[in-house]
Kinemage of the C-alpha trace (Angstrom):
@kinemage 1
@onewidth
@group {chain A} dominant
@subgroup {mainchain}
@vectorlist {calphas} color= white
{ca met a 1} P -59.840 30.991 -38.908
{ca gly a 2} L -56.352 31.602 -38.041
{ca phe a 3} L -53.867 32.524 -40.702
{ca asn a 4} L -50.252 31.409 -40.723
{ca ala a 5} L -47.082 32.092 -42.565
{ca gly a 6} L -43.808 29.667 -42.389
{ca ile a 7} L -39.918 30.239 -42.245
{ca ile a 8} L -38.414 28.107 -44.979
{ca gly a 9} L -34.819 27.479 -45.872
{ca leu a 10} L -31.435 25.802 -46.573
{ca pro a 11} L -29.842 24.492 -43.050
{ca asn a 12} L -27.911 27.482 -41.363
{ca val a 13} L -29.083 30.485 -42.964
{ca gly a 14} L -30.490 31.959 -39.600
{ca lys a 15} L -34.067 30.695 -39.769
{ca thr a 16} L -34.433 29.864 -36.160
{ca thr a 17} L -32.473 32.785 -34.863
{ca ile a 18} L -35.376 34.727 -36.717
{ca phe a 19} L -38.571 32.908 -35.349
{ca asn a 20} L -36.761 33.588 -32.143
{ca ala a 21} L -36.522 36.977 -32.601
{ca ile a 22} L -40.190 37.330 -34.118
{ca thr a 23} L -41.789 35.081 -31.183
{ca gly a 24} L -39.275 35.556 -27.793
{ca ala a 25} L -38.923 31.049 -28.152
{ca asp a 26} L -35.808 29.845 -27.340
{ca ala a 27} L -35.682 27.197 -29.904
{ca glu a 28} L -31.746 25.842 -30.176
{ca val a 29} L -29.878 27.596 -32.696
{ca thr a 30} L -26.351 25.556 -33.653
{ca ile a 31} L -23.421 25.963 -36.078
{ca tyr a 32} L -24.698 22.268 -37.826
{ca gly a 33} L -26.872 21.609 -40.295
{ca phe a 34} L -30.607 20.156 -39.155
{ca ser a 35} L -30.430 20.994 -35.731
{ca thr a 36} L -34.089 21.773 -35.905
{ca thr a 37} L -36.017 18.449 -36.548
{ca lys a 38} L -39.063 19.325 -35.554
{ca thr a 39} L -42.174 22.382 -36.690
{ca asp a 40} L -42.224 24.624 -33.994
{ca ser a 41} L -45.181 27.369 -33.768
{ca arg a 42} L -45.939 30.847 -32.036
{ca thr a 43} L -48.821 33.349 -32.114
{ca val a 44} L -47.582 36.762 -32.197
{ca phe a 45} L -48.963 40.049 -32.323
{ca val a 46} L -48.825 42.027 -35.849
{ca pro a 47} L -47.493 45.319 -35.264
{ca asp a 48} L -50.062 48.094 -35.757
{ca asn a 49} L -49.641 51.606 -34.293
{ca arg a 50} L -53.167 52.603 -34.999
{ca ile a 51} L -54.880 50.505 -32.646
{ca glu a 52} L -52.431 53.203 -30.260
{ca glu a 53} L -53.783 55.852 -31.905
{ca ile a 54} L -57.531 54.704 -31.181
{ca gln a 55} L -57.037 54.477 -27.621
{ca lys a 56} L -55.653 58.190 -27.452
{ca val a 57} L -59.041 59.375 -28.812
{ca val a 58} L -61.691 56.758 -27.488
{ca glu a 59} L -60.265 55.242 -24.391
{ca ala a 60} L -61.095 51.303 -23.545
{ca asp a 61} L -59.674 49.050 -20.915
{ca lys a 62} L -57.335 47.047 -23.156
{ca leu a 63} L -56.173 47.168 -26.698
{ca val a 64} L -56.171 43.730 -28.599
{ca tyr a 65} L -53.962 43.514 -31.279
{ca thr a 66} L -54.778 41.115 -34.290
{ca thr a 67} L -52.207 38.381 -34.547
{ca met a 68} L -50.908 35.425 -37.009
{ca glu a 69} L -48.992 32.170 -36.362
{ca ile a 70} L -45.488 31.756 -37.755
{ca val a 71} L -44.043 28.843 -38.290
{ca asp a 72} L -40.425 27.409 -38.243
{ca val a 73} L -40.140 24.592 -40.358
{ca pro a 74} L -36.807 22.314 -40.235
{ca ala a 75} L -34.602 23.200 -42.769
{ca leu a 76} L -34.589 21.507 -46.029
{ca ala a 77} L -32.023 19.454 -48.393
{ca gln a 78} L -31.116 19.339 -51.930
{ca gly a 79} L -33.068 15.977 -52.897
{ca ala a 80} L -35.830 16.579 -50.222
{ca ser a 81} L -38.554 15.329 -52.655
{ca lys a 82} L -36.789 12.185 -52.811
{ca gly a 83} L -36.533 11.846 -49.170
{ca glu a 84} L -32.919 13.361 -48.955
{ca gly a 85} L -32.898 15.101 -45.529
{ca leu a 86} L -35.696 15.620 -43.318
{ca gly a 87} L -37.594 15.057 -46.907
{ca asn a 88} L -41.223 14.273 -46.517
{ca arg a 89} L -41.769 15.952 -43.330
{ca phe a 90} L -40.160 19.034 -44.543
{ca leu a 91} L -42.610 19.124 -47.540
{ca ser a 92} L -45.480 17.998 -45.144
{ca asp a 93} L -44.912 20.539 -43.107
{ca ile a 94} L -45.285 23.419 -45.773
{ca gln a 95} L -48.247 21.846 -47.160
{ca lys a 96} L -49.967 23.184 -43.725
{ca leu a 97} L -48.825 26.531 -44.519
{ca asp a 98} L -50.623 29.607 -45.830
{ca ala a 99} L -47.562 31.600 -46.807
{ca leu a 100} L -43.855 30.893 -47.178
{ca leu a 101} L -40.780 33.200 -45.893
{ca his a 102} L -37.879 32.017 -47.492
{ca val a 103} L -34.943 32.863 -45.536
{ca val a 104} L -31.703 33.294 -47.365
{ca arg a 105} L -28.126 33.561 -46.490
{ca cys a 106} L -26.337 37.026 -47.274
{ca phe a 107} L -23.509 36.895 -44.702
{ca glu a 108} L -20.433 35.295 -44.490
{ca asp a 109} L -19.331 33.607 -41.077
{ca glu a 110} L -16.423 30.831 -40.993
{ca asn a 111} L -17.649 28.988 -37.451
{ca ile a 112} L -21.680 28.798 -39.459
{ca ile a 113} L -21.164 25.888 -41.932
{ca his a 114} L -22.932 26.374 -45.581
{ca ile a 115} L -23.254 24.322 -48.688
{ca asp a 116} L -19.515 23.475 -50.203
{ca asp a 117} L -18.427 26.521 -47.835
{ca lys a 118} L -19.502 28.922 -50.164
{ca ile a 119} L -21.809 31.645 -49.681
{ca asp a 120} L -24.643 31.939 -52.880
{ca pro a 121} L -27.729 33.364 -52.758
{ca ile a 122} L -29.290 32.195 -55.794
{ca arg a 123} L -27.956 28.750 -55.684
{ca asp a 124} L -29.691 28.318 -52.332
{ca val a 125} L -32.737 29.934 -53.493
{ca glu a 126} L -32.987 27.817 -56.595
{ca ile a 127} L -31.983 24.606 -54.494
{ca val a 128} L -35.504 25.239 -52.438
{ca asn a 129} L -37.670 26.388 -55.066
{ca gly a 130} L -36.297 23.455 -57.012
{ca glu a 131} L -37.529 20.886 -54.439
{ca leu a 132} L -40.916 22.459 -54.119
{ca ile a 133} L -41.626 22.183 -58.068
{ca leu a 134} L -40.262 18.331 -58.015
{ca ala a 135} L -42.840 17.886 -55.091
{ca asp a 136} L -45.428 19.587 -56.646
{ca leu a 137} L -44.511 17.726 -59.989
{ca glu a 138} L -45.371 14.033 -58.421
{ca ala a 139} L -48.057 15.329 -56.789
{ca val a 140} L -49.642 17.020 -59.349
{ca thr a 141} L -48.894 13.743 -61.638
{ca gly a 142} L -50.452 11.438 -58.761
{ca gln a 143} L -53.826 13.531 -58.846
{ca ile a 144} L -54.328 13.422 -62.451
{ca asp a 145} L -53.829 9.464 -62.203
{ca arg a 146} L -56.443 9.283 -59.773
{ca leu a 147} L -58.721 11.091 -61.087
{ca gln a 148} L -58.811 9.209 -64.222
{ca lys a 149} L -61.326 6.828 -63.191
{ca lys a 150} L -63.743 9.830 -62.753
{ca val a 151} L -63.029 11.431 -65.981
{ca arg a 152} L -63.625 8.151 -67.726
{ca ala a 153} L -67.180 8.223 -65.894
{ca his a 154} L -67.628 11.980 -67.399
{ca asp a 155} L -67.718 13.389 -63.699
{ca lys a 156} L -67.941 17.138 -65.177
{ca glu a 157} L -65.849 18.436 -61.719
{ca ala a 158} L -62.891 15.577 -62.221
{ca ile a 159} L -62.404 16.629 -65.439
{ca lys a 160} L -62.236 20.140 -65.364
{ca lys a 161} L -59.914 19.395 -62.247
{ca thr a 162} L -57.851 17.380 -64.714
{ca glu a 163} L -57.449 19.768 -67.257
{ca val a 164} L -56.436 22.295 -64.816
{ca leu a 165} L -53.701 20.102 -63.627
{ca ser a 166} L -52.449 19.235 -66.759
{ca lys a 167} L -51.629 22.782 -67.284
{ca cys a 168} L -49.887 22.769 -63.740
{ca gln a 169} L -47.994 19.752 -64.979
{ca glu a 170} L -46.662 21.171 -68.001
{ca his a 171} L -46.212 24.649 -66.394
{ca leu a 172} L -43.853 22.551 -63.646
{ca phe a 173} L -42.159 20.237 -66.543
{ca glu a 174} L -40.439 23.982 -67.296
{ca glu a 175} L -39.378 24.359 -64.158
{ca lys a 176} L -41.515 26.881 -63.100
{ca pro a 177} L -43.504 27.261 -59.873
{ca ile a 178} L -47.526 27.407 -60.122
{ca ser a 179} L -47.733 30.897 -59.015
{ca glu a 180} L -46.067 31.954 -62.264
{ca leu a 181} L -48.898 30.182 -63.973
{ca asp a 182} L -51.716 32.514 -65.354
{ca leu a 183} L -55.202 30.784 -64.210
{ca ser a 184} L -58.347 31.829 -63.919
{ca glu a 185} L -60.066 32.241 -60.621
{ca glu a 186} L -62.322 29.523 -61.855
{ca glu a 187} L -59.196 27.539 -62.625
{ca lys a 188} L -57.964 28.115 -59.125
{ca tyr a 189} L -61.041 27.246 -57.526
{ca ala a 190} L -60.753 23.707 -59.505
{ca ile a 191} L -57.115 23.030 -57.665
{ca arg a 192} L -58.458 24.403 -54.388
{ca asp a 193} L -58.004 21.406 -52.112
{ca thr a 194} L -54.825 20.621 -53.839
{ca ser a 195} L -52.154 22.156 -51.666
{ca leu a 196} L -49.329 22.880 -53.937
{ca leu a 197} L -46.453 24.160 -52.606
{ca thr a 198} L -45.251 26.445 -55.532
{ca phe a 199} L -48.595 27.753 -55.870
{ca lys a 200} L -48.324 29.348 -52.233
{ca pro a 201} L -47.350 33.172 -51.859
{ca met a 202} L -43.857 33.756 -51.090
{ca leu a 203} L -41.300 36.163 -49.981
{ca tyr a 204} L -37.407 36.202 -49.855
{ca val a 205} L -36.047 37.130 -46.427
{ca ala a 206} L -32.184 38.022 -46.908
{ca asn a 207} L -30.287 37.502 -43.434
{ca ile a 208} L -27.582 39.856 -43.476
{ca pro a 209} L -24.638 41.049 -41.794
{ca glu a 210} L -24.943 44.008 -38.917
{ca asp a 211} L -22.542 46.072 -41.719
{ca ala a 212} L -25.535 45.651 -44.313
{ca ile a 213} L -27.907 47.863 -42.974
{ca ser a 214} L -26.989 51.007 -44.223
{ca glu a 215} L -25.198 49.512 -47.492
{ca asp a 216} L -26.094 46.419 -49.448
{ca asn a 217} L -23.487 44.076 -50.158
{ca lys a 218} L -23.056 41.828 -53.185
{ca tyr a 219} L -25.053 38.806 -51.609
{ca val a 220} L -28.143 41.239 -51.111
{ca lys a 221} L -27.445 43.133 -54.609
{ca ala a 222} L -27.831 39.438 -56.071
{ca leu a 223} L -30.701 38.219 -54.296
{ca glu a 224} L -32.936 41.674 -54.683
{ca glu a 225} L -32.599 41.385 -59.282
{ca tyr a 226} L -33.712 38.172 -58.503
{ca ala a 227} L -36.566 38.414 -56.642
{ca lys a 228} L -37.340 41.113 -58.979
{ca lys a 229} L -37.347 39.230 -61.966
{ca glu a 230} L -39.407 36.551 -60.160
{ca gly a 231} L -41.957 39.944 -58.880
{ca lys a 232} L -41.627 38.803 -55.270
{ca thr a 233} L -41.091 41.200 -52.356
{ca leu a 234} L -37.193 41.100 -50.607
{ca ile a 235} L -37.294 41.432 -47.163
{ca lys a 236} L -33.599 42.563 -45.546
{ca ile a 237} L -32.808 41.556 -42.060
{ca ser a 238} L -29.900 41.005 -39.927
{ca gly a 239} L -30.961 37.806 -37.695
{ca gln a 240} L -28.198 38.480 -35.034
{ca ile a 241} L -29.499 42.486 -34.682
{ca glu a 242} L -32.457 41.147 -34.555
{ca ala a 243} L -31.722 38.734 -31.658
{ca asp a 244} L -30.264 41.653 -29.924
{ca ile a 245} L -32.594 43.559 -30.333
{ca ala a 246} L -35.260 41.059 -28.516
{ca ala a 247} L -32.897 40.300 -25.667
{ca ile a 248} L -33.332 43.753 -24.402
{ca glu a 249} L -36.231 44.159 -21.728
{ca asp a 250} L -36.287 47.667 -20.780
{ca glu a 251} L -38.217 49.994 -23.908
{ca glu a 252} L -35.848 52.965 -23.478
{ca glu a 253} L -32.316 51.046 -24.123
{ca lys a 254} L -33.898 48.880 -26.948
{ca gln a 255} L -34.721 52.686 -28.409
{ca glu a 256} L -31.243 53.765 -28.076
{ca phe a 257} L -30.097 50.400 -29.406
{ca leu a 258} L -32.305 51.056 -32.544
{ca asp a 259} L -31.201 54.908 -32.488
{ca glu a 260} L -27.556 53.657 -32.492
{ca met a 261} L -27.801 51.398 -35.379
{ca gly a 262} L -29.596 54.126 -37.345
{ca leu a 263} L -33.256 51.895 -37.547
{ca lys a 264} L -36.939 53.367 -36.924
{ca glu a 265} L -38.107 49.837 -35.619
{ca pro a 266} L -36.840 46.367 -35.707
{ca gly a 267} L -36.631 44.927 -38.908
{ca leu a 268} L -39.073 42.085 -38.166
{ca tyr a 269} L -42.007 44.808 -37.703
{ca gln a 270} L -41.664 45.344 -41.366
{ca leu a 271} L -41.364 41.393 -42.068
{ca leu a 272} L -44.501 40.975 -39.878
{ca arg a 273} L -46.551 43.483 -41.739
{ca glu a 274} L -45.241 42.135 -45.301
{ca gly a 275} L -46.227 38.313 -44.257
{ca tyr a 276} L -49.698 39.611 -43.177
{ca ala a 277} L -49.856 41.497 -46.452
{ca leu a 278} L -48.675 38.384 -48.467
{ca leu a 279} L -51.732 36.110 -47.089
{ca asp a 280} L -53.755 39.372 -48.350
{ca leu a 281} L -55.598 40.102 -45.331
{ca ile a 282} L -56.785 43.477 -43.982
{ca thr a 283} L -57.784 44.983 -40.638
{ca phe a 284} L -60.872 46.343 -39.041
{ca phe a 285} L -61.588 47.944 -35.931
{ca thr a 286} L -63.907 47.800 -33.081
{ca val a 287} L -63.644 50.753 -30.480
{ca gly a 288} L -65.392 51.715 -27.252
{ca gly a 289} L -66.296 50.174 -23.846
{ca lys a 290} L -64.528 47.285 -22.741
{ca glu a 291} L -61.660 47.167 -25.581
{ca asn a 292} L -60.669 48.658 -28.578
{ca arg a 293} L -59.501 45.527 -30.653
{ca ala a 294} L -58.495 44.861 -34.178
{ca trp a 295} L -59.947 42.146 -36.341
{ca thr a 296} L -58.064 40.112 -39.068
{ca ile a 297} L -60.148 38.998 -42.615
{ca lys a 298} L -59.269 38.310 -46.095
{ca asn a 299} L -59.194 41.275 -48.278
{ca asn a 300} L -62.619 41.515 -50.049
{ca ser a 301} L -64.550 40.066 -47.487
{ca thr a 302} L -68.261 41.722 -46.865
{ca ala a 303} L -69.713 42.932 -43.643
{ca trp a 304} L -71.430 39.959 -43.234
{ca val a 305} L -67.967 37.879 -42.700
{ca ala a 306} L -66.795 41.092 -40.936
{ca ala a 307} L -69.656 40.298 -38.084
{ca gly a 308} L -69.097 36.700 -38.106
{ca lys a 309} L -65.324 36.882 -37.426
{ca ile a 310} L -66.723 38.724 -34.123
{ca his a 311} L -69.286 35.956 -33.499
{ca ser a 312} L -71.794 33.851 -35.101
{ca asp a 313} L -74.659 35.395 -33.490
{ca ile a 314} L -73.864 38.844 -34.889
{ca gln a 315} L -73.597 37.590 -38.326
{ca arg a 316} L -76.818 35.382 -38.114
{ca gly a 317} L -78.469 38.402 -36.858
{ca phe a 318} L -77.105 41.124 -39.091
{ca ile a 319} L -79.023 44.161 -39.370
{ca arg a 320} L -76.331 46.768 -40.628
{ca ala a 321} L -73.037 47.865 -39.921
{ca glu a 322} L -72.209 51.279 -38.718
{ca val a 323} L -68.774 52.099 -40.745
{ca tyr a 324} L -66.122 55.131 -40.296
{ca his a 325} L -62.826 55.055 -40.908
{ca tyr a 326} L -59.727 55.212 -38.767
{ca glu a 327} L -58.149 58.323 -40.763
{ca asp a 328} L -61.118 60.131 -39.526
{ca leu a 329} L -61.541 59.115 -36.150
{ca ile a 330} L -57.876 60.408 -35.975
{ca lys a 331} L -59.273 63.999 -38.006
{ca phe a 332} L -61.851 64.698 -36.157
{ca lys a 333} L -61.577 62.922 -32.668
{ca ser a 334} L -64.931 61.682 -31.715
{ca glu a 335} L -68.304 59.668 -33.688
{ca pro a 336} L -70.457 63.107 -33.396
{ca ala a 337} L -67.855 65.070 -35.177
{ca ile a 338} L -67.234 62.105 -37.980
{ca lys a 339} L -71.144 62.480 -38.302
{ca asp a 340} L -71.433 66.071 -38.695
{ca asn a 341} L -68.914 65.878 -41.602
{ca gly a 342} L -70.847 63.266 -43.262
{ca lys a 343} L -68.297 60.529 -42.888
{ca phe a 344} L -70.156 58.266 -40.925
{ca arg a 345} L -72.158 55.803 -42.996
{ca leu a 346} L -74.961 52.740 -42.977
{ca glu a 347} L -73.906 49.450 -44.987
{ca gly a 348} L -75.594 46.037 -45.771
{ca lys a 349} L -74.265 42.688 -45.280
{ca asp a 350} L -72.627 43.288 -49.065
{ca tyr a 351} L -70.564 46.032 -48.389
{ca ile a 352} L -66.959 45.055 -48.794
{ca val a 353} L -64.815 46.309 -45.871
{ca lys a 354} L -61.876 48.534 -45.883
{ca asp a 355} L -58.511 48.194 -44.576
{ca gly a 356} L -58.809 50.722 -41.595
{ca asp a 357} L -62.507 50.708 -41.063
{ca ile a 358} L -64.050 50.910 -37.771
{ca leu a 359} L -67.405 49.299 -37.417
{ca his a 360} L -70.464 48.892 -35.033
{ca phe a 361} L -72.775 45.827 -35.830
{ca arg a 362} L -76.400 45.949 -35.436
{ca phe a 363} L -78.242 42.663 -34.990
{ca asn a 364} L -80.753 40.804 -33.576
{ca val a 365} L -81.361 37.040 -32.627
């Protein structure tokens, strides 16, 4: 199963510029609203220098990074829940996403049209969040209505689901996203198939001007405070700088540009890592032989689940997992040394895999 994160936001906030920089795509960028009218997606590598450090210790023919899908969703308009702008297409695209990267404009540019010709990140955020809440309210109300026949027939699952949906409905009436509603794991499971938009994990991406790299402007400060109150992560990126970095092919020139801008790495690397974390994903590794490879699984997954990520035969014939950690490989430099220092373990199928674990699976089919 793949994982994706969608870039969403109002028109002319820099969504497509950031998407192009992340993915190397060449989607058209204009000064006009709704220039992007269809969803675009690309699979990208998630930056993780651990796989490169592993290669220095255990050489393999090739390195395989973990990946995630980045989706550029057409811009949302105020009134989208009622069909304005691209309306239902925007909302249906979001339903298919695992996580949301909400780009918010925090830069001034008189050549790029924006709402009322005024930059106001809090207004922009509240417009988008408001439309998602309205869409969820309509969806929840419709689902409750459709479940009534089963409820009258005393269907236990339908009754439970209706109870949770009613709780969600009340919360949405208060103009609050479902992500802020305190639901038990049992309640979350009851509505697992509803694809509610405000239930999806989200982070804010402040698209900033070049001169705000070292010092936040008033727009960034306002958005930072807003995100803090919501308990959400805020990433600051200059879409223009990232586009410039992506356009440099020579690695030495790219590093010189980063040094000149006072950056340790492209801001998009942080965005991809935060998007990965937002999805509650972790990475484990398999090493040696033909490839050193990073694999993606959900946090709190078992060794049996990790085995299935590699191949169904390994999962079906699972015997045990030989486990040590990336940090132990870097410290002790070899598997024999790891064993000598008591850091090599044998684990069963119920072992909870940790981020950075290196696994060898023993199986028989």
